[in-house]
Phi, psi and omega in degrees: 000122180292149179286163178299323179298318179298321182287324186278334185302311178297323181293322178298318178296320179297314181295324178296318177298315184296320181294329184278352187250149177291151182257345180267120184287148174278156175285122187261309190253146173252127186293131170255150184271324181218159176286154180275344179079019182273346183079009181277157178261135180238143181249131177238118177280157180302130179275333175216146171235135180239125181278130183242145180236090184302332178279351173225068195297338182268359179285119180264140180230144176284172179295145177235171183263324190257156184268131180209119179227141185207149168210135177229117185281357175266316180267346184067016175293122183229123177231122175243172174219147173249134183245140177246123176248117183243164175094005176286137181279156172294142183092357177295146179227171175061033183292132183220134175281141176207178179208152184214158172229155177238352177206099185295336184290336180230346191276331187230138171232124173239118187220157171070019181152216180254176183251020179283125180235160177238143179226155176216144175284137178269150181280350180181197182206146179285170174297137185256008185302317182257021186089179184232139179241164177297322180295324181287329181280329188309317181297342181264355182268078189243004187291327181074181184297326181294337181262008182280149165233165184233144176241139184239106180262358183304127179085355183296330179284001175249003177291147181267349178206172182302140180229137184239139180221156174216147180285344180091152181299154174114339180265344181243127173276122183296140176201164180294330174232123180247134179238135184224142172250137179237135181212167175268125175303146184283005180276341182218160173274159173169155181221113186240127178233130178232118180285133177276125175224187181297333183237020182216145178143189177274141182215165168241127170263139176219162182244135173246000000 
């Protein structure tokens, strides 16, 4: 049985990181209307992230900058996030979800279990004027198990340099605005935090 100190240390580090970081996201992508037809790959980072609390589904939260997903099967603490990727041009193909870090010493925290997460593309998104809640997102979460992709952050906080991964084409349907929900599967515990920087965060790659 781990001691209370062992359990609290990662959470204390996570809270310290969160307090030190801004909560209002910067505008990342500029919308293009059509593809150029060059066959090049372009990366668009999430323009907004919304924290969802499935155990308190009506709680609305404003957009945040950093990625944080958690599940604990003893306390039932559950935190998911919905990501909005904007600025993809019409005619884009080969859309793929991915994530990256640029400094493992400060960019990623994996605590209290493993870093395996599950994601699904949303069919749309609710109005964000008053923030976003889990209940408001739920009607758009229709992809089911067949539409899931997985992200694996286990060990990322032990990497010595930036590491880049992508789920590969086929899991994301290209659109000018792409919405994705990321959560911790209920089969394991885990707490994953990824700091957003110029070269780290959640992204969509697409081909024109």
